C-alpha positions as CSV (number, residue, x, y, z in Angstrom):
1,M,-22.9,-51.5,56.9
2,T,-21.3,-48.3,58.0
3,Y,-17.8,-46.8,57.7
4,T,-15.5,-47.8,60.6
5,P,-13.0,-45.3,61.9
6,D,-10.3,-47.4,60.3
7,M,-12.0,-47.1,56.9
8,I,-12.4,-43.4,57.3
9,D,-8.6,-43.1,58.0
10,E,-7.9,-45.1,54.9
11,L,-10.2,-42.9,52.8
12,N,-8.5,-39.9,54.1
13,V,-5.1,-41.3,53.1
14,L,-6.4,-42.1,49.6
15,C,-7.6,-38.5,49.3
16,L,-4.0,-37.3,49.8
17,F,-2.9,-38.6,46.4
18,N,-2.7,-36.3,43.4
19,L,-4.7,-38.1,40.7
20,S,-3.6,-35.8,37.9
21,T,-0.3,-37.6,37.6
22,T,1.1,-41.1,38.1
23,H,4.5,-39.7,38.9
24,E,3.7,-38.4,42.3
25,G,3.3,-40.4,45.5
26,I,3.1,-39.8,49.2
27,K,5.3,-40.5,52.2
28,V,3.7,-41.0,55.6
29,H,6.5,-40.5,58.1
30,S,6.7,-42.6,61.2
31,S,6.2,-39.5,63.2
32,A,2.8,-38.9,61.6
33,M,-0.4,-39.5,63.5
34,P,-0.6,-43.2,64.4
35,E,-4.0,-43.5,62.7
36,K,-2.5,-42.3,59.4
37,V,0.5,-44.6,59.7
38,A,-1.7,-47.6,60.4
39,A,-4.1,-46.7,57.6
40,T,-1.3,-46.5,55.1
41,Q,0.0,-49.9,56.2
42,R,-3.4,-51.4,55.7
43,L,-3.7,-49.9,52.3
44,Y,-0.3,-51.5,51.5
45,E,-1.4,-54.9,52.8
46,R,-4.4,-54.7,50.5
47,G,-2.3,-53.9,47.5
48,L,-3.5,-50.3,47.0
49,V,-0.2,-48.6,47.5
50,T,3.4,-49.7,46.7
51,Q,5.1,-49.1,50.0
52,P,4.1,-49.6,53.7
53,D,4.6,-45.8,54.2
54,G,2.8,-44.8,51.0
55,G,4.7,-44.7,47.8
56,Y,2.6,-44.8,44.6
57,L,-0.9,-46.0,43.9
58,T,-1.3,-49.4,42.3
59,G,-4.0,-49.8,39.6
60,L,-6.5,-50.9,42.3
61,G,-5.3,-48.1,44.5
62,R,-5.9,-45.5,41.8
63,D,-9.4,-46.8,41.3
64,A,-10.1,-46.6,45.0
65,A,-8.5,-43.1,45.4
66,T,-10.6,-41.9,42.4
67,Q,-13.8,-43.1,44.1
68,A,-12.8,-41.8,47.5
69,Q,-12.0,-38.3,46.1
70,N,-15.2,-38.3,44.0
71,L,-17.2,-39.2,47.2
72,L,-15.5,-36.4,49.1
73,T,-16.4,-33.9,46.4
74,I,-20.0,-35.0,46.3
75,L,-20.3,-34.8,50.1
76,S,-18.5,-31.5,50.3
77,T,-20.9,-29.9,47.8
78,A,-23.7,-27.7,49.0
79,P,-27.0,-29.5,48.9
80,A,-29.2,-28.8,45.9
81,T,-32.3,-26.8,46.5
82,T,-35.6,-28.0,45.3
């Protein structure tokens, strides 16, 4: 199984959240790129965010955002030399 473009869009939205606080959410405006608007709506439908346009992370959403951001950090790190 590979990541689909929709999944990548969803991962990118999850990476927008500040995980150092639970008191900060996001707002994806209707004028944003259609892919980002659609990805945020899908995250809402799956119960990962509290509003169709973002809002706050749910418990499951926080877990997913943590994993997404960890993966981004790992993949953004320079490869180890042997």
